N, C-alpha and C positions, 0 to 999 in steps of 0.2 A: 222557419226551419221546421220540417216535419219530424215525426218520431224516429223514423229510420235514420235520417241524417244525424239527429241528436245521438242516437245509440252508437252510430259509427264514430262520431267525434269523441264520445265518451270512451269507447274502446281504444281509441288512439291516444287517450290521455290529454285531450284538449281541455285546458283550464277554463276557457270561455264556455265550453259545453257544460262544465260542472256548475258554473255560475248560472247558466240558463236553466239547468236542471233544478237548482235550488229556487230560482225565481218562479218556475212553473209549479214545482211540487213541494217546496219547503213548508208552506203553511198547512198543506194537506197532511204532510208527514207529522208535523207538530200537533195539529188538532186531533188526528187519529190517536197518536200516542197519549196526548193529554186526556182524551176521552177514556182511555183504558187505565192509565196509571193514576189519574186524578191528582197530580201534584205538578205544579208548574216547573219547579227546579228539576225534578226527575225527567219530566217531558223534554225540557231543554237539553239535558245531558243525553237522553236517549235519541233525540233528533240528530245530534252530532254523531252519535255512534252509528245510527242508521245511514247517515251520509257517508261515513267511513266504510261501512259494509258495502254500500252501493259502489263506492270507488274501488274497493278491493275485489268485488265479485262481478263487475259489469262484463268482464270478459266471458263469464259463464252464462250470461243472459242470451238465450237462444231465440227469442222472439216468438215463442209458442203462445204467449199471451201479450197483452198490451204492456208497455213499460209501466204505466200507472198501476196495473194489477200486480205486477212483480214488486213494485215499491210498496204498495199496501201490504202485501204478504210479508215482506221484510219488516215493515213497521209493526204489524200485528204480532208477528212471531217474537220480535225483540221485546215488545211490551209485555207479552205474556211470560216470556222467560224471566224478565225482570221481576214481575209480580211473584212468580214461583220462588225465586231466590229470596225475595223480601219476606214472603210468607214463612219460608224455612227459618229465616233469621228471627222472625217474630215468635214462631213456635218455640225455638230454642230459648229465647229471652223469657218467654212466658213460663216455660218449665223451670228456668233458673230462678225466677222470682216467685214461684208458687209458695215457698216457705215464708217469704217476706210479707205477703199481703194476700187477702182473699180476692177471688176473681169470680164475679157472678155471671159474666158473659152476656148480660141482658141490657146493659146500658147502651144508649144510642149516642155515639160520638160522631157528630156531623163535623167533618173537617172543613177548614176554610178551603173553598174550592172556587177557582176563577177560570172560566172557559171563555175564550174570546168571542164565541158566538152567542153569548148570553147577555141580554140587556141588563143594565144596572138594577132596575126595579124587580127583576126576576132572579137575582143572585141567590137569595135565601132558598127559594123554591128549587132552583137548579142544584144547589148544594145537596138538598135532600134527595132530589131525583138521582143525581150522580152517585150519592151514597148508596141508594137502593140498587142502582145499576151495578155498582161494585160488589154487591152481595149475590148477583146472579152467577150461575155456573159459567165457566170460562167460555164455552162455545156460544151460549145464549148472549152473554155480554158482548162478545166480539160481533156477532151478527147484528145485535141491536144497535151498537155504536156505528157500525158501517152503514146500516140502513137509515137510522133516525138522526144521527149526528153528522155523518159524512155525506148522506144523501145518495149512496150507491144503490143501483138497481139490484133486484134479486139476482139477476144473471151475473152482474159484476161481483156480488158477494159469493156466489157459487165458485167463481174463478179464484177469488182471493183466498177463500177458506178451503178450496178443493173439495167441495161437497156437491151433492145433487141438489137440484132445485127444490124437490120435496123436503129434503133435510133442512134447507135454509128456511123454507116456509114453516116447518115444524118448530125450528129453533126460535123463530120470531114470534110465533103464536105462544109458545111456552114462556118466552121472555116477557111478553105483555101480561100474561096471566100471573106470573110471579111478581112482576112489578106492581100490579094492582093489589096483590096481597100485602106486599111490603109497604107500599104507600098507605094503605088502609091501616096497617099496624102502626106506622109512624104517626099518622093523623090521630089515632085513638090515644096514643101514649105521649102526645105532645104537651 
């Protein structure tokens, strides 16, 4: 089944088409979200939410881009929205607890992080790397994950992020520079 046929079946509410969509794109959706939110349970929940969004909004898909690009865009947007909400909640909780304990903001808390594309012997290094990626500005993080974790071409990233090619190249360059600084800092303070 080609992409056009799949889209037509999806628009007609064909349940087998949704199973096919999940079979083709499910792991990509999950891995993209996991790379951004860096929490397995949150990624599983967001994957389900993205599938619901796709189901509810497939009728508005016009075919101006590839279906996979549209799905990546929904996955990235949902993940970044989730992180923004989470950040607001953390900020509020931090303000609430400011009287209860001191907060130096300098400790390095490497969360337990498990990405399916990382081999067992590299889990600790991957956790540090993904922690550093999490510290990047939003656009740098998104471009880096789409490029290095998901393996998208620069052109595909421009379509997903709705940016020019030079903007994507610049984001990836700055992301690499910032990651070098962060990883050097972690290495020195380990």
